[in-house]
N, C-alpha and C positions, 0 to 999 in steps of 0.2 A: 506492500499500500506506501504509493507517496504521496507525502502534505504540503503543498506547496502557496503563499502566499495567505490573504488571509486579512480580518480584522478584530478587536475586541476590546470594548470600553472597561479602561485602564480605575479603579474606582479607587483607587490611592493614590493616583496622579490627579484623578479626576478631565483625563484627557484621553482621548481614542490615540488606541494604539496598534498600529499599519506593522504587518506582517508584510515582510521580505523573503526571509528564510526560506528551505525549502530538507524533509527528513522524506525516510522509509521508514515503515516495517515494517518483520517478519510477521511473517501467514505462518512459515514454523514456526513452532518450540527449539528451542528460548524464545520466546519475542519478545524484542527489545526494539529499541526508534536510534537509525543511525541518522547521523545530519551532515545530509548532503553540502548545500549550500549552507555558512553561519545567518544569525538575525545581519542588516545591513552591509555585506562581505559584498556583494555581486558591484556595487559600487553605478556609473554613471550605463554601463553596459550589461546593464541586468534592469530587468522590470518594475518598476516603481509600485510599493504595498501601493494592494485595492481587494477589494471583496465584489461576487459580481462575479469574478471571473470563471472562466471554464479552463477544464481543461483534459486533457487526452493527450493516449498513452501510445507508440506506432515505436517496435521495436524496443530499443534501450535511446528512446529519448522523447522527452516530455512536452510537447504547445502547449503553452499557456493563450487567449483569448481574451481582451474582453476586460470590464470589470469599471469600477469606477472609484476612486480617492475622495473621494465630498473636492475636491479643487487644493489638496493641501499640498499637493506637488509645487500650486504657484501660491498661495497662500498662507501658507503653514500648517498645522495640526487644529483650528479652530472656527469654526464655519464650516460648518462641511453644506454645501449647496449641490441641487440638484442640478442634472445635467450639464456631467465632468466626468462624461465616458469615456475608457479608452476606442482607439483602433488599432492597437498594435497585435500584435502576432511574433510569439519568441521559440524559439527551442531548446530547452536542456538535455544536454548531451547529458545522460549518468555516468557516462564510461568517464572522462574529463571533468565535470560536473563544470560546467559554463555555460554561461551564456549566451543565443541569438538572436539578434535582428531577422526577423527570416522580408529577406523582399526579393515581393513577386513579380517571376519574368516575366519578360513582355508577351509571349503566350497568352496570356489568360488576361484573366478585369483587372484594372492597373490599378484599384485597391481595396476589392475584394468587401466584406462586409459594411463596413466601417464601425459608427460606434454605438457602442453596446452592451448591455450588463443584465441579466441574468436570462441568461437565455441556456444552448445549450448543446453537446465536444459530446463526437462519441465517436473511435473509429472503426473504420467498412476497409479490408482490405490495407492498402496504401494511397487511402481518401479520406479524410475529417470534417469530415461533418458538421454545420455548426449552425442551430433553426436557429429561430424567435429568437428572442430577447428584448426589451424596451416597446413590448406591446408589437413589434413588429411579428413578417407572417415569412417570412426570407427565407429561402433553401440553397445552402453558401458549400462547398468545397475548397480541400483543400490540395491539391496533390500532391502527396511526401516526396515524389521524384523527382517528378518537375520544380518546385516549388510554382506551383501556381493558383490562382483562385477561381473557379469556375462557380456564376450564379444557377438554379437551375430552376427554369420555369414549370412549375405540373399544371398538368392536362385542362385546358379548360371546362370538357365536360363530364370531367370527374372528382369528387371530393375531395377534402383535403385539411387537415387539424385547424388553419387561419391562423392566426393575431393568437399569444398568450408572451407571458414571461412570469418568472417565478416556478416554468413544468421543470421537466426529467428524461433524460435520454439512454437504454443500453444496448448495445449491439447484440444481434443476433446473426453470430459468420452464420449458423445454417442456412442462413437466406442471403446472404451475404446484404442487411438491410440492419435497422437502427430500431426501434419504436419507443416511441414518444407518450411520455404520459401526463396527464391533469395541466396544473399552474392556474392562474388565472388573467383573464383579459382588463381592461383598465371596471375598478368597478368598488364599491363596497360590501361587505357585510361577503355570509357564503355562497349568495348569488353569486359573486364575479368568478368563483371560482370553479373547476372544469372537474372532469373526472373521467375522461374519456382517455380508449387506449386509441394508438394510430401505429401502423408498420408504413416505413414510406420502404421499395428497394429500389437500389438503382438503380439493376443493369434495364426495368422496365420503367424508367421513369413513374412509377406507380404511387400512389400511397392510398395505406385502406384500413377503415375502421375494424377495427376488434370486439366485438360484439359479443357483453358478459350477463351470466344468470346472475342474478339476488342469489345468496348477498354479496354484498362491494363495498369495496373502500369506501367513507364519504369527503367526496368535492377536496382538493388541495392545494395548496401551494406549498413547495421548497422543501418539500420531501427527497427521497433518493432513491434509487431504485440502482438492481446489477440483474447481473442473467447466473443461472445456475442449472445444466442439464437443462437447456432446453426451454426451461422458465426463469417465471420470472420476479423477482421479489421484491417488493416496496415499503419501509420501512417509515414512521414517524411524519414529520412533517405538520403546516396548520393548515385546519377547519374555518378557517379566520381573517380574513381582513381589509380594513386596519384589524389592532385591538387582536392579538393574536392568543388563540385558543389549540394550542402546542396536543399532537397528539403522539401515544404509544406501539400506537398496533404495528403488527407484521403480518404482512398480505404475502401468499406466493399467489402466482395467474395460471395454467393452464391452458394454454390457447386448446390445445386438444379434445378438449371438452366447454370450452371460453366458462370458464370455471373460477373466480375466487375463492383459495383459500385461507382464514385464519390462523397465521403461525404462535406460539408465543409471542407476548409480550415483551418488548424493551425496557429495561430498568425503571430507566426516567421517560418524560414526555420532551421532545429535545425538533426543534428542525431548524435547516441551516448544516444540518449537517450531514456522515458520507456513509456510505455502505461498499462494499468491496464482498465480493467473497474467489473462495477458495476451494475449488473443484476434487483434487484428489482427498482431504478430508472432510471433505461438502460443508466448509461452516464463513458464515452470515459474519463479518468482524465490521461493527460501528466506529465510526469515533469523532467529536467532538462536539459543534452546536451552540443550539443556543435554548436558555429556559425559560416560557411564559407563565404568562398570570399567577396563579396561585404555590408555583414552584420556582418561582425567581422572583420571593419578595425584596428581591434587594436595585431591583428594575436588571441589572446588568448584568446576568447568572450567563457565563461562557462555559464550556465543560473541553474538554482534556484528555478525558476515559475513553479505554475502547473495550467493547463490550464483541463479546462472540456469543453465536447458536448457530446449535447442530443442526442441519436437517439431518432427518433419515432418511436414510439412504432412495425406499421405494414413495422417497420426491421426486421422482423425475422421469425429464422426456423429451425427443431431438424432435418435437411436431414445430418449435417455437425455428 
């Protein structure tokens, strides 16, 4: 599990703390953290601290795109401002532990998706796919071999997920595509949240909505998803916005039966966290995030613990 960049509110000093460090966590015993890039050591040749960014792993390279720092790179640590998103794409070599700002090749789109945050990124083959964010609805691919951007226009006669932010995406290698889950469109309260599932197949340039039976997870944003043995794991998130209502539920979706099954809940209710899966041990790992509501009496409660959930071996199919 690779963790890079992020944000938390430092209650001791009464100021935001923007993170630009990178860490790796071993998914096999003994579970240990290893600091890849120390805090503040990247210098001008590394991405500025931010949140709402997305990352995707391709081989031994980690790609980071977008996010926001509220303008702190311009006016300092105080006075968060809206519309201060980044549009940069960076690559971190996990072998030599150095960052590189990617410059798109002339054969592709000259500047790519533009400024945004709260979007999604997922690796499929040699392409990294970026969807929506900042309440947009566009789909972009970055080819890691040619270093070029290309925008994909949906088929005009076919349905597609539409604009959203705070959603999540996970790769589906068996279909050479990815799935998009939930999020929100501009609005307030639970009615603005989404609970839909969509699969995108790059080779066909085709979106397909996955229909589900009840019961199913309530609409949410800022949750986390990952795939395991052809099924999708969904964890946590908030079922309201603004005025976050955190969830501790864990669900697994089987496309073969178009059905969600609820798994044991997490020990904490959290959003903006990360989950990854480890197929050899059939385990889900959960890291970080933000508490909310009655679980966060101090207003700013950020988590840095790691939890794991063992998934029974029978919970597998290759239909995705």
